[in-house]
C-alpha positions as CSV (number, residue, x, y, z in Angstrom):
1,X,0.0,0.0,0.0
2,X,1.1,3.5,-0.7
3,X,2.6,4.8,2.6
4,X,1.2,8.2,2.1
5,X,-2.3,7.0,1.6
6,X,-2.1,4.5,4.4
7,X,-1.1,7.4,6.7
8,X,-4.2,9.3,5.6
9,X,-6.4,6.8,7.3
10,X,-4.7,7.3,10.7
11,X,-4.1,11.1,10.3
12,X,-7.6,11.7,9.1
13,X,-9.0,9.5,11.8
14,X,-7.3,11.6,14.4
15,X,-8.6,14.8,12.6
16,X,-12.3,14.0,12.3
17,X,-13.4,15.3,15.7
18,X,-16.6,16.5,14.3
19,X,-16.5,17.5,10.7
20,X,-19.8,18.7,9.1
21,X,-21.1,18.8,5.6
22,X,-19.2,21.6,3.8
23,X,-21.3,24.7,3.0
24,X,-24.6,23.0,2.3
25,X,-26.3,24.2,-0.8
26,X,-29.3,22.0,-1.4
27,X,-31.9,20.0,0.6
28,X,-30.2,16.7,-0.2
29,X,-26.9,17.9,1.3
30,X,-28.8,18.8,4.5
31,X,-30.4,15.3,4.7
32,X,-28.1,12.9,3.0
33,X,-24.9,11.8,4.9
34,X,-23.1,10.7,1.7
35,X,-23.7,14.1,0.2
36,X,-22.5,15.8,3.3
37,X,-19.3,13.8,3.3
38,X,-18.8,14.5,-0.4
39,X,-19.1,18.2,0.3
40,X,-16.5,18.0,3.0
41,X,-14.0,16.2,0.8
42,X,-14.7,18.6,-2.1
43,X,-13.8,21.5,0.3
44,X,-10.6,19.8,1.3
45,X,-9.8,19.1,-2.4
46,X,-10.2,22.7,-3.3
47,X,-8.2,23.8,-0.2
48,X,-11.1,26.0,0.7
49,X,-10.6,26.5,4.4
50,X,-13.8,28.4,5.1
51,X,-16.0,25.9,3.3
52,X,-14.1,23.1,5.2
53,X,-14.8,25.0,8.5
54,X,-18.4,24.8,7.7
55,X,-18.0,21.0,7.7
56,X,-17.1,21.0,11.4
57,X,-19.3,20.7,14.4
58,X,-19.8,24.1,16.1
59,X,-17.1,23.5,18.7
60,X,-14.6,22.2,16.3
61,X,-15.4,24.8,13.6
62,X,-14.5,27.5,16.1
63,X,-11.2,25.7,16.9
64,X,-10.4,25.2,13.2
65,X,-11.0,28.9,12.4
66,X,-8.7,29.9,15.2
67,X,-5.8,27.9,13.8
68,X,-3.1,29.8,11.8
69,X,-3.6,29.6,8.1
70,X,-0.6,27.2,7.7
71,X,-2.2,24.7,10.1
72,X,-5.5,25.0,8.4
73,X,-3.8,24.2,5.1
74,X,-2.2,21.1,6.8
75,X,-5.6,19.8,7.7
76,X,-6.8,20.1,4.1
77,X,-3.7,18.5,2.7
78,X,-3.9,15.5,5.0
79,X,-7.6,15.1,4.3
80,X,-7.5,15.4,0.5
81,X,-4.1,13.7,0.0
82,X,-3.0,16.6,-2.2
83,X,-0.2,19.0,-1.5
84,X,-1.8,21.8,-3.5
85,X,-5.4,23.0,-4.4
86,X,-6.9,20.5,-6.7
87,X,-10.0,20.0,-8.9
88,X,-12.8,17.8,-7.6
89,X,-14.8,15.7,-10.0
90,X,-17.9,14.0,-8.6
91,X,-19.7,11.1,-10.3
92,X,-21.6,7.9,-9.4
93,X,-20.8,4.3,-9.9
94,X,-23.1,1.6,-11.2
95,X,-24.6,1.2,-7.7
96,X,-25.3,5.0,-7.5
97,X,-22.5,5.5,-4.9
98,X,-20.5,8.6,-5.0
99,X,-17.1,8.6,-6.7
100,X,-14.9,11.7,-6.0
101,X,-11.7,12.3,-7.9
102,X,-9.4,15.0,-6.6
103,X,-7.2,15.9,-9.5
104,X,-4.1,17.8,-8.5
105,X,-0.6,18.7,-9.9
106,X,0.8,15.6,-8.2
107,X,-1.8,13.2,-9.5
108,X,-5.4,12.0,-8.9
109,X,-6.8,10.7,-5.6
110,X,-10.0,8.8,-5.9
111,X,-12.5,8.3,-3.1
112,X,-15.1,5.6,-3.7
113,X,-18.1,5.7,-1.3
114,X,-19.9,2.6,-0.2
115,X,-23.3,2.2,1.5
116,X,-24.5,4.6,4.1
117,X,-26.2,3.4,7.3
118,X,-28.4,5.7,9.3
119,X,-29.6,5.3,12.8
120,X,-31.5,8.2,14.4
121,X,-29.0,11.1,14.6
122,X,-25.9,9.0,13.6
123,X,-24.8,7.8,10.2
124,X,-21.9,5.8,8.8
125,X,-20.5,5.9,5.3
126,X,-17.7,3.5,4.1
127,X,-15.1,5.0,1.8
128,X,-12.2,3.4,-0.1
129,X,-9.3,5.4,-1.3
130,X,-8.0,3.8,-4.4
131,X,-4.8,1.8,-3.7
132,X,-5.6,2.0,0.0
133,X,-7.8,0.4,2.7
134,X,-11.5,0.9,3.2
135,X,-12.5,3.0,6.2
136,X,-15.7,4.3,7.7
137,X,-16.8,7.9,8.4
138,X,-19.2,8.6,11.2
139,X,-21.5,11.6,10.9
140,X,-23.8,13.2,13.5
141,X,-26.9,15.4,12.8
142,X,-26.3,18.8,14.3
143,X,-28.4,21.9,13.5
144,X,-30.3,20.1,10.8
145,X,-27.2,19.1,8.9
146,X,-25.0,16.0,8.9
147,X,-21.6,16.7,10.3
148,X,-18.7,14.3,10.3
149,X,-18.0,12.8,13.7
150,X,-15.3,10.1,13.3
151,X,-13.2,8.0,11.1
152,X,-13.1,4.4,12.3
153,X,-13.3,4.5,16.1
154,X,-11.1,7.6,16.6
155,X,-12.4,10.8,18.0
156,X,-9.9,13.7,18.6
157,X,-10.5,17.4,18.9
158,X,-9.0,19.9,16.5
159,X,-6.8,21.7,18.9
160,X,-5.2,18.5,20.2
161,X,-4.7,17.2,16.7
162,X,-3.1,20.4,15.5
163,X,-0.5,20.2,18.3
164,X,0.3,16.6,17.4
165,X,0.7,17.4,13.7
166,X,2.9,20.4,14.5
167,X,5.2,18.3,16.6
168,X,5.2,15.6,13.9
169,X,6.1,18.2,11.2
170,X,9.0,19.6,13.3
171,X,10.4,16.1,13.9
172,X,10.1,15.3,10.2
173,X,11.9,18.6,9.3
174,X,14.7,17.9,11.7
175,X,15.1,14.3,10.4
176,X,15.3,15.7,6.9
177,X,18.0,18.2,8.0
178,X,20.1,15.4,9.4
179,X,19.7,13.4,6.2
180,X,20.7,16.5,4.1
181,X,23.8,17.0,6.2
182,X,24.9,13.4,5.4
183,X,24.2,13.9,1.7
184,X,26.2,17.1,1.6
185,X,29.1,15.4,3.5
186,X,29.1,12.6,1.0
187,X,29.1,15.1,-1.9
188,X,32.0,16.9,-0.4
189,X,34.0,13.7,0.0
190,X,33.1,12.7,-3.6
191,X,34.4,16.1,-4.8
192,X,37.7,15.6,-2.9
193,X,38.2,12.2,-4.4
194,X,37.5,13.6,-7.9
195,X,39.6,16.8,-7.7
196,X,42.1,16.1,-5.0
197,X,40.9,19.0,-2.8
198,X,38.0,20.3,-0.8
199,X,35.5,22.6,-2.5
200,X,35.7,26.2,-1.5
201,X,31.9,26.5,-1.1
202,X,28.7,24.5,-1.5
203,X,28.0,26.3,-4.7
204,X,30.9,24.3,-6.4
205,X,28.9,21.1,-5.8
206,X,25.9,22.4,-7.8
207,X,24.5,21.5,-11.2
208,X,26.5,22.0,-14.4
209,X,25.3,22.4,-17.9
210,X,25.3,19.1,-19.9
211,X,28.8,17.7,-20.4
212,X,30.4,20.7,-18.6
213,X,31.1,19.2,-15.2
214,X,34.1,21.0,-13.6
215,X,35.5,21.8,-10.2
216,X,33.3,24.9,-10.2
217,X,30.2,23.0,-11.1
218,X,30.6,19.4,-10.1
219,X,26.9,18.3,-10.4
220,X,27.0,16.5,-7.1
221,X,23.9,18.1,-5.5
222,X,20.8,20.0,-6.7
223,X,20.5,23.7,-6.9
224,X,18.8,24.0,-3.5
225,X,21.6,22.2,-1.6
226,X,24.2,24.1,-3.6
227,X,22.5,27.3,-2.4
228,X,22.5,26.0,1.2
229,X,18.8,26.0,1.7
230,X,16.8,22.8,2.0
231,X,13.5,22.0,3.7
232,X,13.3,25.0,6.1
233,X,17.0,24.7,7.1
234,X,20.0,26.9,6.2
235,X,23.2,25.0,5.6
236,X,26.7,26.3,6.1
237,X,30.1,24.8,5.1
238,X,33.6,25.6,6.2
239,X,37.1,24.2,5.9
240,X,38.8,23.5,9.2
241,X,42.1,22.0,10.4
242,X,42.2,18.2,10.1
243,X,43.7,15.6,12.5
244,X,46.9,15.6,10.6
245,X,49.0,18.6,9.4
246,X,48.3,19.7,5.8
247,X,45.2,17.5,5.8
248,X,42.2,19.9,5.9
249,X,38.8,18.8,7.0
250,X,35.4,20.4,6.9
251,X,32.3,21.1,9.0
252,X,28.7,21.4,8.0
253,X,26.0,23.1,10.0
254,X,22.2,23.4,9.7
255,X,20.0,25.8,11.5
256,X,16.2,26.3,11.1
257,X,15.3,29.3,8.9
258,X,12.1,29.8,11.0
259,X,12.8,28.7,14.5
260,X,9.8,26.8,16.0
261,X,8.1,26.4,12.6
262,X,10.7,24.6,10.4
263,X,12.6,23.1,13.3
264,X,13.9,23.7,16.8
265,X,17.2,22.0,16.9
266,X,20.4,23.1,15.1
267,X,22.9,20.6,13.9
268,X,26.6,20.3,13.3
269,X,28.5,17.6,11.4
270,X,32.0,17.9,12.8
271,X,35.3,17.2,11.2
272,X,35.1,13.5,12.3
273,X,31.7,13.1,10.6
274,X,29.7,13.0,13.9
275,X,26.5,15.0,14.1
276,X,25.8,17.2,17.2
277,X,22.4,18.8,17.9
278,X,21.0,21.4,20.3
279,X,18.1,23.8,20.7
280,X,20.0,27.0,19.9
281,X,17.1,29.3,19.0
282,X,18.2,29.2,15.4
283,X,21.9,29.8,16.2
284,X,24.5,27.3,14.9
285,X,25.2,24.1,16.9
286,X,28.7,23.4,18.2
287,X,30.9,20.4,18.9
288,X,30.0,20.8,22.6
289,X,26.3,20.0,21.9
290,X,25.2,16.4,22.4
291,X,25.7,13.8,19.7
292,X,22.6,12.7,17.7
293,X,22.1,9.1,18.9
294,X,21.6,7.6,15.5
295,X,24.3,9.6,13.7
296,X,27.5,7.8,12.7
């Protein structure tokens, strides 16, 4: 199973504290749970935060509207499985079940609805994401409209989920920074083996025109790494004294470009290749900072 789509089931499950039908237009949308669910997914697909807010129960709608715009956008991306606003296409299958295709720059995500079961003020609609597992949305009738209540058996509130996602995003950004440090270090070592010296700057590792690789454009990293800016971190490179005389070494550092948003910890890959990390409030880490436990 596609890992990203599998993660949607758990991330969305945590998110659906009480989503409602997105801005309800017709009588069917007020009375039909499947149409309410479709409206919510359409809002997420379009990255329409206000319409999506209308899909929340009153308490959670207020919490969602209070989130910063970037956290609102994170909800929509996780729910629609698209990293950018996309075009929703709604149709029906042979059993008259809703089929929603969210067509975005990165591809198409297809949601296939199953049967809806209604019991008094609760309803349940099964949904299959193509290439993923089937899950079930729970909806509750509130204010005359169907509002999403759960995915599977999970109920979490918007505020709590937002905090969890923010921490998860920070951890992922920091892990990516560590990986980028290792990639840069390998590129520097490859440069030294090829040209018998260390590069003077990261820019020399960058892309070269076709068949024009040289010490000034070695084509060992992409343009972002060569510019020292990757995934919300700023990277710096410097040549230092090595363990032996006339044997220069190098250090690489990484600090968050927006402390607290793109990362908290700063990192340093020292001359021996070990990585240190510390919460430096966006300042550069030093060899005195603790070693990253999983670093070489």
